CHARMM internal coordinates of N, CA and C (Angstrom, degrees):
IC EDIT
DIST 1 N 1 CA 1.4395
DIST 1 CA 1 C 1.5385
ANGL 1 N 1 CA 1 C 108.96
DIST 1 C 2 N 1.3336
ANGL 1 CA 1 C 2 N 116.12
DIHE 1 N 1 CA 1 C 2 N 136.42
DIST 2 N 2 CA 1.4545
ANGL 1 C 2 N 2 CA 120.45
DIHE 1 CA 1 C 2 N 2 CA -178.80
DIST 2 CA 2 C 1.5315
ANGL 2 N 2 CA 2 C 110.49
DIHE 1 C 2 N 2 CA 2 C -84.34
DIST 2 C 3 N 1.3357
ANGL 2 CA 2 C 3 N 117.33
DIHE 2 N 2 CA 2 C 3 N 147.55
DIST 3 N 3 CA 1.4637
ANGL 2 C 3 N 3 CA 119.49
DIHE 2 CA 2 C 3 N 3 CA 177.86
DIST 3 CA 3 C 1.5195
ANGL 3 N 3 CA 3 C 111.24
DIHE 2 C 3 N 3 CA 3 C -68.29
DIST 3 C 4 N 1.3080
ANGL 3 CA 3 C 4 N 116.15
DIHE 3 N 3 CA 3 C 4 N 151.75
DIST 4 N 4 CA 1.4446
ANGL 3 C 4 N 4 CA 121.07
DIHE 3 CA 3 C 4 N 4 CA 177.44
DIST 4 CA 4 C 1.5195
ANGL 4 N 4 CA 4 C 109.54
DIHE 3 C 4 N 4 CA 4 C -72.69
DIST 4 C 5 N 1.2938
ANGL 4 CA 4 C 5 N 115.49
DIHE 4 N 4 CA 4 C 5 N 142.42
DIST 5 N 5 CA 1.4588
ANGL 4 C 5 N 5 CA 120.70
DIHE 4 CA 4 C 5 N 5 CA 177.70
DIST 5 CA 5 C 1.5256
ANGL 5 N 5 CA 5 C 108.43
DIHE 4 C 5 N 5 CA 5 C -112.54
DIST 5 C 6 N 1.2986
ANGL 5 CA 5 C 6 N 114.03
DIHE 5 N 5 CA 5 C 6 N 133.58
DIST 6 N 6 CA 1.4716
ANGL 5 C 6 N 6 CA 119.72
DIHE 5 CA 5 C 6 N 6 CA 179.66
DIST 6 CA 6 C 1.5151
ANGL 6 N 6 CA 6 C 108.91
DIHE 5 C 6 N 6 CA 6 C -111.51
DIST 6 C 7 N 1.3132
ANGL 6 CA 6 C 7 N 114.59
DIHE 6 N 6 CA 6 C 7 N 161.37
DIST 7 N 7 CA 1.4621
ANGL 6 C 7 N 7 CA 118.87
DIHE 6 CA 6 C 7 N 7 CA 179.30
DIST 7 CA 7 C 1.5217
ANGL 7 N 7 CA 7 C 109.81
DIHE 6 C 7 N 7 CA 7 C 95.83
DIST 7 C 8 N 1.2965
ANGL 7 CA 7 C 8 N 114.58
DIHE 7 N 7 CA 7 C 8 N -164.73
DIST 8 N 8 CA 1.4566
ANGL 7 C 8 N 8 CA 118.44
DIHE 7 CA 7 C 8 N 8 CA -179.17
DIST 8 CA 8 C 1.5148
ANGL 8 N 8 CA 8 C 109.56
DIHE 7 C 8 N 8 CA 8 C 76.66
DIST 8 C 9 N 1.2864
ANGL 8 CA 8 C 9 N 117.10
DIHE 8 N 8 CA 8 C 9 N -136.38
DIST 9 N 9 CA 1.4484
ANGL 8 C 9 N 9 CA 120.99
DIHE 8 CA 8 C 9 N 9 CA -178.66
DIST 9 CA 9 C 1.5047
ANGL 9 N 9 CA 9 C 112.69
DIHE 8 C 9 N 9 CA 9 C 79.12
DIST 9 C 10 N 1.2826
ANGL 9 CA 9 C 10 N 115.64
DIHE 9 N 9 CA 9 C 10 N -164.42
DIST 10 N 10 CA 1.4622
ANGL 9 C 10 N 10 CA 122.01
DIHE 9 CA 9 C 10 N 10 CA -177.74
DIST 10 CA 10 C 1.5337
ANGL 10 N 10 CA 10 C 109.89
DIHE 9 C 10 N 10 CA 10 C -78.99
DIST 10 C 11 N 1.3237
ANGL 10 CA 10 C 11 N 116.61
DIHE 10 N 10 CA 10 C 11 N 142.48
DIST 11 N 11 CA 1.4649
ANGL 10 C 11 N 11 CA 118.31
DIHE 10 CA 10 C 11 N 11 CA 172.72
DIST 11 CA 11 C 1.5371
ANGL 11 N 11 CA 11 C 109.01
DIHE 10 C 11 N 11 CA 11 C -70.33
DIST 11 C 12 N 1.3181
ANGL 11 CA 11 C 12 N 116.43
DIHE 11 N 11 CA 11 C 12 N 154.30
DIST 12 N 12 CA 1.4556
ANGL 11 C 12 N 12 CA 121.36
DIHE 11 CA 11 C 12 N 12 CA -177.50
DIST 12 CA 12 C 1.5284
ANGL 12 N 12 CA 12 C 110.58
DIHE 11 C 12 N 12 CA 12 C -65.35
DIST 12 C 13 N 1.3236
ANGL 12 CA 12 C 13 N 115.19
DIHE 12 N 12 CA 12 C 13 N 139.99
DIST 13 N 13 CA 1.4620
ANGL 12 C 13 N 13 CA 119.92
DIHE 12 CA 12 C 13 N 13 CA 177.18
DIST 13 CA 13 C 1.5236
ANGL 13 N 13 CA 13 C 110.53
DIHE 12 C 13 N 13 CA 13 C -85.26
DIST 13 C 14 N 1.3240
ANGL 13 CA 13 C 14 N 116.19
DIHE 13 N 13 CA 13 C 14 N -11.59
DIST 14 N 14 CA 1.4505
ANGL 13 C 14 N 14 CA 121.32
DIHE 13 CA 13 C 14 N 14 CA -177.22
DIST 14 CA 14 C 1.5081
ANGL 14 N 14 CA 14 C 110.92
DIHE 13 C 14 N 14 CA 14 C -114.94
DIST 14 C 15 N 1.3264
ANGL 14 CA 14 C 15 N 115.59
DIHE 14 N 14 CA 14 C 15 N 139.58
DIST 15 N 15 CA 1.4702
ANGL 14 C 15 N 15 CA 120.20
DIHE 14 CA 14 C 15 N 15 CA 176.00
DIST 15 CA 15 C 1.5264
ANGL 15 N 15 CA 15 C 108.38
DIHE 14 C 15 N 15 CA 15 C -80.13
DIST 15 C 16 N 1.3359
ANGL 15 CA 15 C 16 N 117.35
DIHE 15 N 15 CA 15 C 16 N 163.85
DIST 16 N 16 CA 1.4649
ANGL 15 C 16 N 16 CA 118.91
DIHE 15 CA 15 C 16 N 16 CA 176.08
DIST 16 CA 16 C 1.5317
ANGL 16 N 16 CA 16 C 112.33
DIHE 15 C 16 N 16 CA 16 C -58.01
DIST 16 C 17 N 1.3207
ANGL 16 CA 16 C 17 N 118.44
DIHE 16 N 16 CA 16 C 17 N -36.32
DIST 17 N 17 CA 1.4661
ANGL 16 C 17 N 17 CA 121.30
DIHE 16 CA 16 C 17 N 17 CA 178.33
DIST 17 CA 17 C 1.5214
ANGL 17 N 17 CA 17 C 110.95
DIHE 16 C 17 N 17 CA 17 C -64.85
DIST 17 C 18 N 1.3379
ANGL 17 CA 17 C 18 N 116.79
DIHE 17 N 17 CA 17 C 18 N -40.88
DIST 18 N 18 CA 1.4646
ANGL 17 C 18 N 18 CA 120.28
DIHE 17 CA 17 C 18 N 18 CA 177.91
DIST 18 CA 18 C 1.5207
ANGL 18 N 18 CA 18 C 110.76
DIHE 17 C 18 N 18 CA 18 C -64.34
DIST 18 C 19 N 1.3207
ANGL 18 CA 18 C 19 N 116.81
DIHE 18 N 18 CA 18 C 19 N -40.86
DIST 19 N 19 CA 1.4713
ANGL 18 C 19 N 19 CA 120.25
DIHE 18 CA 18 C 19 N 19 CA 178.61
DIST 19 CA 19 C 1.5197
ANGL 19 N 19 CA 19 C 111.21
DIHE 18 C 19 N 19 CA 19 C -62.25
DIST 19 C 20 N 1.3341
ANGL 19 CA 19 C 20 N 116.72
DIHE 19 N 19 CA 19 C 20 N -41.14
DIST 20 N 20 CA 1.4680
ANGL 19 C 20 N 20 CA 120.01
DIHE 19 CA 19 C 20 N 20 CA 176.65
DIST 20 CA 20 C 1.5222
ANGL 20 N 20 CA 20 C 111.40
DIHE 19 C 20 N 20 CA 20 C -63.23
DIST 20 C 21 N 1.3236
ANGL 20 CA 20 C 21 N 115.83
DIHE 20 N 20 CA 20 C 21 N -40.96
DIST 21 N 21 CA 1.4657
ANGL 20 C 21 N 21 CA 120.04
DIHE 20 CA 20 C 21 N 21 CA 179.16
DIST 21 CA 21 C 1.5195
ANGL 21 N 21 CA 21 C 110.33
DIHE 20 C 21 N 21 CA 21 C -64.15
DIST 21 C 22 N 1.3107
ANGL 21 CA 21 C 22 N 117.81
DIHE 21 N 21 CA 21 C 22 N -41.89
DIST 22 N 22 CA 1.4612
ANGL 21 C 22 N 22 CA 122.33
DIHE 21 CA 21 C 22 N 22 CA 179.12
DIST 22 CA 22 C 1.5136
ANGL 22 N 22 CA 22 C 110.29
DIHE 21 C 22 N 22 CA 22 C -62.14
DIST 22 C 23 N 1.3342
ANGL 22 CA 22 C 23 N 117.35
DIHE 22 N 22 CA 22 C 23 N -44.74
DIST 23 N 23 CA 1.4724
ANGL 22 C 23 N 23 CA 120.83
DIHE 22 CA 22 C 23 N 23 CA 178.90
DIST 23 CA 23 C 1.5247
ANGL 23 N 23 CA 23 C 110.16
DIHE 22 C 23 N 23 CA 23 C -58.52
DIST 23 C 24 N 1.3283
ANGL 23 CA 23 C 24 N 116.68
DIHE 23 N 23 CA 23 C 24 N -44.51
DIST 24 N 24 CA 1.4547
ANGL 23 C 24 N 24 CA 120.32
DIHE 23 CA 23 C 24 N 24 CA -178.46
DIST 24 CA 24 C 1.5294
ANGL 24 N 24 CA 24 C 111.08
DIHE 23 C 24 N 24 CA 24 C -66.74
DIST 24 C 25 N 1.2923
ANGL 24 CA 24 C 25 N 117.21
DIHE 24 N 24 CA 24 C 25 N -43.99
DIST 25 N 25 CA 1.4590
ANGL 24 C 25 N 25 CA 120.66
DIHE 24 CA 24 C 25 N 25 CA -178.40
DIST 25 CA 25 C 1.5243
ANGL 25 N 25 CA 25 C 112.19
DIHE 24 C 25 N 25 CA 25 C -67.92
DIST 25 C 26 N 1.3471
ANGL 25 CA 25 C 26 N 117.10
DIHE 25 N 25 CA 25 C 26 N -34.57
DIST 26 N 26 CA 1.4619
ANGL 25 C 26 N 26 CA 119.74
DIHE 25 CA 25 C 26 N 26 CA 174.19
DIST 26 CA 26 C 1.5217
ANGL 26 N 26 CA 26 C 109.85
DIHE 25 C 26 N 26 CA 26 C -65.19
DIST 26 C 27 N 1.3268
ANGL 26 CA 26 C 27 N 117.15
DIHE 26 N 26 CA 26 C 27 N -41.36
DIST 27 N 27 CA 1.4682
ANGL 26 C 27 N 27 CA 121.29
DIHE 26 CA 26 C 27 N 27 CA 178.10
DIST 27 CA 27 C 1.5243
ANGL 27 N 27 CA 27 C 110.78
DIHE 26 C 27 N 27 CA 27 C -62.59
DIST 27 C 28 N 1.3221
ANGL 27 CA 27 C 28 N 116.37
DIHE 27 N 27 CA 27 C 28 N -30.96
DIST 28 N 28 CA 1.4584
ANGL 27 C 28 N 28 CA 121.31
DIHE 27 CA 27 C 28 N 28 CA 179.34
DIST 28 CA 28 C 1.5249
ANGL 28 N 28 CA 28 C 112.59
DIHE 27 C 28 N 28 CA 28 C -81.77
DIST 28 C 29 N 1.3385
ANGL 28 CA 28 C 29 N 117.24
DIHE 28 N 28 CA 28 C 29 N -4.16
DIST 29 N 29 CA 1.4643
ANGL 28 C 29 N 29 CA 120.49
DIHE 28 CA 28 C 29 N 29 CA 173.71
DIST 29 CA 29 C 1.5105
ANGL 29 N 29 CA 29 C 116.52
DIHE 28 C 29 N 29 CA 29 C 102.31
DIST 29 C 30 N 1.3192
ANGL 29 CA 29 C 30 N 118.66
DIHE 29 N 29 CA 29 C 30 N 7.28
DIST 30 N 30 CA 1.4627
ANGL 29 C 30 N 30 CA 119.30
DIHE 29 CA 29 C 30 N 30 CA 178.54
DIST 30 CA 30 C 1.5287
ANGL 30 N 30 CA 30 C 110.11
DIHE 29 C 30 N 30 CA 30 C -70.00
DIST 30 C 31 N 1.3229
ANGL 30 CA 30 C 31 N 115.97
DIHE 30 N 30 CA 30 C 31 N 152.91
DIST 31 N 31 CA 1.4629
ANGL 30 C 31 N 31 CA 119.06
DIHE 30 CA 30 C 31 N 31 CA -175.01
DIST 31 CA 31 C 1.5314
ANGL 31 N 31 CA 31 C 110.45
DIHE 30 C 31 N 31 CA 31 C -80.99
DIST 31 C 32 N 1.3210
ANGL 31 CA 31 C 32 N 113.38
DIHE 31 N 31 CA 31 C 32 N 148.00
DIST 32 N 32 CA 1.4641
ANGL 31 C 32 N 32 CA 121.55
DIHE 31 CA 31 C 32 N 32 CA 178.07
DIST 32 CA 32 C 1.5248
ANGL 32 N 32 CA 32 C 109.97
DIHE 31 C 32 N 32 CA 32 C -60.74
DIST 32 C 33 N 1.3228
ANGL 32 CA 32 C 33 N 115.46
DIHE 32 N 32 CA 32 C 33 N -42.44
DIST 33 N 33 CA 1.4684
ANGL 32 C 33 N 33 CA 119.22
DIHE 32 CA 32 C 33 N 33 CA -177.23
DIST 33 CA 33 C 1.5284
ANGL 33 N 33 CA 33 C 111.92
DIHE 32 C 33 N 33 CA 33 C -63.11
DIST 33 C 34 N 1.3327
ANGL 33 CA 33 C 34 N 116.55
DIHE 33 N 33 CA 33 C 34 N -43.59
DIST 34 N 34 CA 1.4691
ANGL 33 C 34 N 34 CA 120.02
DIHE 33 CA 33 C 34 N 34 CA 179.80
DIST 34 CA 34 C 1.5384
ANGL 34 N 34 CA 34 C 111.34
DIHE 33 C 34 N 34 CA 34 C -63.84
DIST 34 C 35 N 1.3171
ANGL 34 CA 34 C 35 N 116.08
DIHE 34 N 34 CA 34 C 35 N -42.41
DIST 35 N 35 CA 1.4606
ANGL 34 C 35 N 35 CA 119.60
DIHE 34 CA 34 C 35 N 35 CA 179.80
DIST 35 CA 35 C 1.5283
ANGL 35 N 35 CA 35 C 111.08
DIHE 34 C 35 N 35 CA 35 C -66.09
DIST 35 C 36 N 1.3147
ANGL 35 CA 35 C 36 N 117.08
DIHE 35 N 35 CA 35 C 36 N -41.95
DIST 36 N 36 CA 1.4730
ANGL 35 C 36 N 36 CA 120.25
DIHE 35 CA 35 C 36 N 36 CA 178.59
DIST 36 CA 36 C 1.5120
ANGL 36 N 36 CA 36 C 110.74
DIHE 35 C 36 N 36 CA 36 C -59.98
DIST 36 C 37 N 1.3017
ANGL 36 CA 36 C 37 N 116.12
DIHE 36 N 36 CA 36 C 37 N -42.38
DIST 37 N 37 CA 1.4604
ANGL 36 C 37 N 37 CA 119.84
DIHE 36 CA 36 C 37 N 37 CA -179.58
DIST 37 CA 37 C 1.5364
ANGL 37 N 37 CA 37 C 110.39
DIHE 36 C 37 N 37 CA 37 C -66.29
DIST 37 C 38 N 1.3169
ANGL 37 CA 37 C 38 N 117.42
DIHE 37 N 37 CA 37 C 38 N -42.88
DIST 38 N 38 CA 1.4629
ANGL 37 C 38 N 38 CA 121.66
DIHE 37 CA 37 C 38 N 38 CA -179.39
DIST 38 CA 38 C 1.5229
ANGL 38 N 38 CA 38 C 112.12
DIHE 37 C 38 N 38 CA 38 C -63.25
DIST 38 C 39 N 1.3390
ANGL 38 CA 38 C 39 N 116.65
DIHE 38 N 38 CA 38 C 39 N -41.31
DIST 39 N 39 CA 1.4736
ANGL 38 C 39 N 39 CA 120.40
DIHE 38 CA 38 C 39 N 39 CA -176.43
DIST 39 CA 39 C 1.5299
ANGL 39 N 39 CA 39 C 112.29
DIHE 38 C 39 N 39 CA 39 C -91.32
DIST 39 C 40 N 1.3150
ANGL 39 CA 39 C 40 N 117.85
DIHE 39 N 39 CA 39 C 40 N -3.71
DIST 40 N 40 CA 1.4603
ANGL 39 C 40 N 40 CA 120.83
DIHE 39 CA 39 C 40 N 40 CA 176.80
DIST 40 CA 40 C 1.5025
ANGL 40 N 40 CA 40 C 115.65
DIHE 39 C 40 N 40 CA 40 C 70.46
DIST 40 C 41 N 1.3508
ANGL 40 CA 40 C 41 N 115.38
DIHE 40 N 40 CA 40 C 41 N 34.99
DIST 41 N 41 CA 1.4589
ANGL 40 C 41 N 41 CA 121.17
DIHE 40 CA 40 C 41 N 41 CA 178.89
DIST 41 CA 41 C 1.5222
ANGL 41 N 41 CA 41 C 109.46
DIHE 40 C 41 N 41 CA 41 C -128.82
DIST 41 C 42 N 1.3259
ANGL 41 CA 41 C 42 N 116.53
DIHE 41 N 41 CA 41 C 42 N 170.35
DIST 42 N 42 CA 1.4446
ANGL 41 C 42 N 42 CA 121.94
DIHE 41 CA 41 C 42 N 42 CA -179.72
DIST 42 CA 42 C 1.5323
ANGL 42 N 42 CA 42 C 109.63
DIHE 41 C 42 N 42 CA 42 C -76.55
DIST 42 C 43 N 1.3292
ANGL 42 CA 42 C 43 N 116.46
DIHE 42 N 42 CA 42 C 43 N 155.47
DIST 43 N 43 CA 1.4558
ANGL 42 C 43 N 43 CA 120.17
DIHE 42 CA 42 C 43 N 43 CA -179.72
DIST 43 CA 43 C 1.5334
ANGL 43 N 43 CA 43 C 111.67
DIHE 42 C 43 N 43 CA 43 C -61.05
DIST 43 C 44 N 1.3275
ANGL 43 CA 43 C 44 N 117.39
DIHE 43 N 43 CA 43 C 44 N -31.19
DIST 44 N 44 CA 1.4862
ANGL 43 C 44 N 44 CA 118.91
DIHE 43 CA 43 C 44 N 44 CA 179.18
DIST 44 CA 44 C 1.5283
ANGL 44 N 44 CA 44 C 111.02
DIHE 43 C 44 N 44 CA 44 C -65.95
DIST 44 C 45 N 1.3181
ANGL 44 CA 44 C 45 N 117.57
DIHE 44 N 44 CA 44 C 45 N -28.84
DIST 45 N 45 CA 1.4545
ANGL 44 C 45 N 45 CA 120.94
DIHE 44 CA 44 C 45 N 45 CA 176.28
DIST 45 CA 45 C 1.5184
ANGL 45 N 45 CA 45 C 109.79
DIHE 44 C 45 N 45 CA 45 C -66.34
DIST 45 C 46 N 1.3189
ANGL 45 CA 45 C 46 N 117.21
DIHE 45 N 45 CA 45 C 46 N -43.00
DIST 46 N 46 CA 1.4614
ANGL 45 C 46 N 46 CA 121.41
DIHE 45 CA 45 C 46 N 46 CA -179.89
DIST 46 CA 46 C 1.5212
ANGL 46 N 46 CA 46 C 110.32
DIHE 45 C 46 N 46 CA 46 C -68.00
DIST 46 C 47 N 1.3235
ANGL 46 CA 46 C 47 N 118.04
DIHE 46 N 46 CA 46 C 47 N -36.52
DIST 47 N 47 CA 1.4709
ANGL 46 C 47 N 47 CA 121.02
DIHE 46 CA 46 C 47 N 47 CA -179.82
DIST 47 CA 47 C 1.5272
ANGL 47 N 47 CA 47 C 112.30
DIHE 46 C 47 N 47 CA 47 C -60.11
DIST 47 C 48 N 1.3050
ANGL 47 CA 47 C 48 N 117.63
DIHE 47 N 47 CA 47 C 48 N -26.07
DIST 48 N 48 CA 1.4643
ANGL 47 C 48 N 48 CA 121.16
DIHE 47 CA 47 C 48 N 48 CA 179.23
DIST 48 CA 48 C 1.5239
ANGL 48 N 48 CA 48 C 112.02
DIHE 47 C 48 N 48 CA 48 C -61.87
DIST 48 C 49 N 1.3215
ANGL 48 CA 48 C 49 N 117.36
DIHE 48 N 48 CA 48 C 49 N -22.28
DIST 49 N 49 CA 1.4586
ANGL 48 C 49 N 49 CA 122.15
DIHE 48 CA 48 C 49 N 49 CA -172.60
DIST 49 CA 49 C 1.5150
ANGL 49 N 49 CA 49 C 112.97
DIHE 48 C 49 N 49 CA 49 C -106.75
DIST 49 C 50 N 1.3290
ANGL 49 CA 49 C 50 N 117.15
DIHE 49 N 49 CA 49 C 50 N 13.44
DIST 50 N 50 CA 1.4726
ANGL 49 C 50 N 50 CA 119.69
DIHE 49 CA 49 C 50 N 50 CA 177.16
DIST 50 CA 50 C 1.5125
ANGL 50 N 50 CA 50 C 109.50
DIHE 49 C 50 N 50 CA 50 C -63.38
DIST 50 C 51 N 1.3506
ANGL 50 CA 50 C 51 N 115.67
DIHE 50 N 50 CA 50 C 51 N 143.47
DIST 51 N 51 CA 1.4713
ANGL 50 C 51 N 51 CA 118.67
DIHE 50 CA 50 C 51 N 51 CA 178.55
DIST 51 CA 51 C 1.5023
ANGL 51 N 51 CA 51 C 112.64
DIHE 50 C 51 N 51 CA 51 C -70.87
END
COOR INIT
IC SEED 1 N 1 CA 1 C
IC BUILD
């Protein structure tokens, strides 16, 4: 049996600068849905960056 390998997966659709911007805008009260639409990602992706 082969050992399990972790990691890999899809590369991030967001740059570190975009993630910082999302965190700030969420803290300022912008909606998750609006941000997801603007950045072209799913709402669950944006929820990862809630403060």
